[in-house]
Every structure is written in structure tokens, then in C-alpha cells.
N, C-alpha and C positions, 0 to 999 in steps of 0.2 A: 514525357520527360518534364523536368522542372521548368517553370517559366523563368527565363533569365531576367525578366523585368521585375520579378517579385523581390522587393527589398527585404533584407533580414528583419524579422519581426512582424512583417505583414502576413496576412492570411486571407484565404478565400472563404473561410468559414463565417457565414452570417448566422445570427441567432435562429433564423428560420431553417437554414440548412442543418444546423446542429440539432434542433428539435426533431426534424424529420429523420435524421440519421439515427438518433437515439430511439425514437419510436419504432423504427424499422428493425433495428439490430439488438435492442436490449429489452428483454422481457422481465418485468418486475413481478414478484409475488407479494403476498400480504406483508411479510416481514420487511422486505427491502423497500416497499412503498412506505411503510411506517418509518423506517430509518431515514428516508428522504425527507419526511415531514417533521422529523424530530427537532430541527432548529426552530420551526414555527410553533410546534406543540409544546416542547419542553424548554425552549429558550436556550438551547446549547449552541455553541459556535457552528456556523454554517461553513465548515472547512473540509467536509468529506469529499472524496474524489467524485468526479462527474460520472454519470452512467456509462458513457463509452469507455472511460478509463477502468471502471469496475469490471466491465465485460472483458476488456483486454487482460486484466489480471486473471480472470477465470480461464480465458483461452490459453494464456501462457502456462498456467499450472497444468492444464490438460495436456499441453504439448510435451511437458517433461514427465507426465504421468505421476504427478506429485501425490504423496501419501502423508508426508509430515511437513507441516508448514508453520511458520511463525509470523505473526503480525505484531509490529511494534506501533501502538497507537490505534485504538479501535473506535473510539467515540460512540456513535449510535449503532455500530455494527453493519453499516451499509457495505463496505468493501469486504468485510468478513463473510457476509452472506453469499456474495458472488464467488469468493474464493472457496468457501465450503462446498458450493455446488460442484466444483471441479474434482472434489476428493471422492475416493471410493467409500463404501459404507464403513470400512474399517480404518479409514484415514482419520487424521486428527490435525486440527488447526488450533494452535496456542495463541490466544489473543491477549496481549499485554496492554492494560489500560490503567493510567495513574489515578483517574477520578472514579471513585466508587459509584457515584450517581450515574455517570455515563456507562459504566460497566453494567449496572442493573438494566438500563434502557437497552443496551446491546443484547443482553441475555433475553429480555422480553421479545425483541425483534427476531432473534435467532429461533426462539420457540415458535413464533408465528410462522416462520419459514419451514419449520419441521427439521431443523438442522442442528439442534442442541447436542445430539449424541456425537457429532463430529467436532464439536468446538469446546474448548476449555478457556474460560475467561479468567485471567489472573490479574488481580488488583494490586497496584503499587508501582513505584518508580521502576521503569524498565532496567535502569542501571543495576538494580538489585534483583528483580524478578527473573531476568534472563538467566542468572546463575541457577535458579531453581528448576529450569526445564532442560538443562544441558544433557542430562542422562537420557532424554528421549531422542537425542540426535544420533547420527548426523541428519540434518534436515534437507528436504528437497528444495525449499525456497524460503526466503525471508523477505517480507514486505515492510518497509519503514515509512511511517507517516506520523511522526511524533515531534517532540521538541527539537528544534533545528540545531540548537547548541550542542546536542549530543549525537548528531549523525555520525561523526567520526568514530565515536565509541561503538555505536550500533554496527557500523560497517566492519570494524575489526572483529566484533563478535561473530558476525556473519561469515567472515573469511575463515574463522576457526571452526565453524559448526555447520557450514553448508557442504554437502557432498560434491565431489568433482562432477561437473555437468549440471549442478543445481543452480538456482537463480537468486540473485539479489535484485530487488526492485525498490525504488525509493521515489516518493512523490516530493514535489516542491524543490527539485534539484536546482532551480534557478534562484531560490531563496526570495521569491516575490520580486525579482528584479534587482536584488541587492547582493548577488553573489560576489561581485568584485569590490564591494565596499570595504573600508577599513574598520571592521568591527569584529568582536569575538565570534558572533554567529557566522559571519561570512568566512572568517578564517577556518572555523570548524567545518563548514560545508565544503570549502575548497580542499581541506585535508581529506574529507570523505571521498571526494571525486578522485583525488590523486591516489589514495591508498586503495580504493576500489579498483582502479585501472591496473594496479599491480597484481592484485589477487584474482581478478576476474577479467574475462573478455568483455569490454564495456562499450556502451554508447549512451547518449542522453536523448531520449525521444522528445521532439519539440511539441509537447503538450502545452497548454497555457502557462504552466509554471515548471515545465521540464520534468521528465520521469526517467531516472537513471535505470538502465537495464544491464545486468551483468550475468555472465555464465562462468561458474567457478572453474578455474584452470585445473 
């Protein structure tokens, strides 16, 4: 059971424990290893999910037997690689990425993983490109890890296009510790939480920056 003495915000996870857990439970292939190195090699932001979180995404998709998935925010393709592994050969992951350079890096890493046939990378602002993939729905899952000011928009789109029993997953749900601030980003993120809770059965997993998990009602 939970330790009653553990104060909110504290953790038993030391860097050594986290490294050991990830080495034990998360297998990286050539493409995912390249994606992890992308911030150092290509100078892109080091903001992709941690290995244990990427593996959790893969397992969640396997649990719902996902075939059609949307990722909003792809960066170097690390989370996309792990999610694509969960799909059947005829499954498809639509990856939306605003930055054309990041999209090219993601495509290279997906090829290195041998997963290109399951993934379509769409370049452009997700507020526009989401409309272009609607005909492929309804979707089994939507994963959001993009511009935080638009999370409420992405959550509404997911509520309209995820099948009953499908998943909504979103990283950075604590907004880097600023969820309760008086700012446009915080207000948008709070709207995302409230509206998601209406359309989905939801919780927020206590990852370092929170990961919202919802099942479509």
C-alpha cells in the first residue's frame, strides 16, 4: 500500500532506480536509439517522453488492440516508434509534426526501426492537419504531446474522433508545474482536463510532468 509518510510530490525513484527499470523493461532498436540521441546529434529540443513512458504508450495501445492511432507532436519519432510497434501490420499511425526538419528526422528514425509502412508523418500545424485525417477515423487512440496552448483544441478533436472505448493520452498534463497559474497556457490546459473528464473516463498518472489517460465514454 502507499506510504502514508510520503508527501505529495515526493518520490522513491532515484536516478539509479529509473535507469535500472528502463534497462530492464524497455528494449530500444536502432531507430528508437537514434531518436533518443537526436537532441545531442541534431540539436533539437530534449522534450520527448522518457523510455518508461514510451513503453507504457506501447502497452496501452496493445491493451485496446489499436489499429488506427494519431500522435499530435512527433519531434524525432521516439514515442511514435514505440506506438507503431503495438500496431498490426495493417495498422496506421498518423504523426502530426509542425516542424519539417523534425519530421524528416522522425521519418529517418522510423525507417531505421523498419516501421515506415505503419506510419504517415504529416507536416504542418496540427490545428490544420487534423482535419486532413478525419476520414481515416474513428481512431483507437490519440496521443498529445505538442504546443500546450492548444491542448484544449486537441482534446475536443479527440472527443469527436476517438471510438467508444478508445484512448486519449496526453503528456505534460501538469504543465511543467504551472497548471494552476494565471496564464493563457494554464487556462487552456485546465480546460483540456475538465473537458476530457466529461467525454472520457479519466485520470492523471503521476509521471514527472503528469500524463492524462482517458477511455472514451
